[in-house]
N, C-alpha and C positions, 0 to 999 in steps of 0.2 A: 446846524451841524458845524462843529469847529474841529480843525486838525491842529494838534500840537506839533509845531515844527522844531521844537527844541529851544526856540527863542521867543516865539509869539504863538498866539492862537489865530489861525487863519479861517475865515468863513468859507466853508466848502459846501454849503447848502445847495447851491444851484447844480453842482455836479454829483450830488449824493442820492439823487432819485426824486421822483415826483412827490413822494410823501412829504418832503421838506418844503413844498410850496403850499401846503394846506394848513389850515388852522384847526386845532382840536381843543376840546374842553377837557383837558387831562386832569385826572384826580388822583392818580397813583402811578408809581413807576417802580418796577422791580428789575434789577440788573443781575445777570448771571450768564454762565456759559451753558446755554440750553442744548447745544449740539456737541459739547465736550471737545471742542477744537482749539481751546486755549485763548479765545477772544470773547469778550463780554457782549452779550446780546441784551436787548432792552424790551420789556413788555410794559405797556401803559394801559391803564383803564381810562375810559373816556365817559364823561357824564352824558347819558342819553344815547350812547353809541357802543359799538363793539370794541373789544380790546384791540390794540395795535401791537404787532410783533415786529420789531426791527432787528433783523438778523445781521450780525456783523460778518460781512463777507469780503474783508479787506485783503484776502490773499494769504494770510498766515506766513508772512515773510520772515518772521523772527521766531526764535526758540523761547520756550517757557517751561516752567515746572509748576504743577498744580498741587496744592496741599489741602487735604481734608483733615483738620485737627480734631482729635478725639481726646477730650479732657477726662482725667480720672480723679484729680484732686481739685482742680480749678473749677470755675463755673462751667456749666455744661457746653456753652457756646464758645468757650475759650476767649471771650471778649477781654481785651487788655493784653493778650499775648503779644510780645514784640518779636517780629520775624526779621532777621538780618540774613542777607545772602551775599556771596561774592562769586563773581565770574571774571576771571582775569584780574584786571586792575580796577574794575567797577564793583563798588560795594554799596548796597542799598538796604534800607530799613523801612519797615512799616508796622503799624499797630493794627491788630485785629479788632474790628469794630463789629457791632451787632445791629440788628434792626433793619431799617430800610427807609421807605418813603411813606407818605400818607396812604393808608389802606393797603400796604404791601410790605414784603420782606425780601431782601436780596439773597442770592445764592451764598451760603455760608463758607464755601470753599475760597481759597486764596490762589490767585494766579501770579506767579513771580516771573516778570519779564526778564529775558536775557539778551535781547537784541540779536545780533548776528553771532554771538558767542556759541561755541559748539559743545560746551560743557559748563556745569555749575560746580565750582570748587567746594562749597559747603553752604549749608543752611543752619542757622542757629535759631532755636525757638526758646524764648524766655517766657515761660508760662506764668500766669498770675499767681500761682502757688509758690513761685520762687524756683521751681525746678527748671533746669536748662537741658535741652537736647540739642546735640550737634550732629548733623547728618552729612554724609558724603556719598559720592557715587550714586546720585539720584538719576533716574531715567529722564530724558528730555521729552517734552511734548506729550506728557501724560500726567494723570493724577495719581498721587500716592496718599495713603492713609498713615498718619503719624499719631501714635499713642503717647500721651504725656508721661514723662518719666522713664520711658523704656527706649525711646529712639527707634521703636519698631516701625518699619516702613513696609506696607503691603500695597499692592495695586488694588 
């Protein structure tokens, strides 16, 4: 288990629980927010053994906005959509990907991290179809549904 300190990745396996001292014959891994709390959890399948659920219980110290993208003209999974968001002076961008790992598929929702910021200024979604939706006044620490080309946001 590694922690991103912002400068390096630090090995925190010893302090992350007994499961990180064991060896598993993992065959697939799915990442998603299983408990809808804004942080990613991990489920692995293991050859000859039961699945292993690693729930992220890091304390949810930071704010976030979750997006469930619903395409109407683009491919159904919105793969290739470019999501850009700004909170204060920090601007970030990511591309929506699809699929997952061997024998698994990840949660299709996107979690946009805000750090300690108390609001998100805007989110822009450039859909694969070429349409662009720009959203403001999004609620923090919850998921919203965004429909391509309408900018409609619902919980």
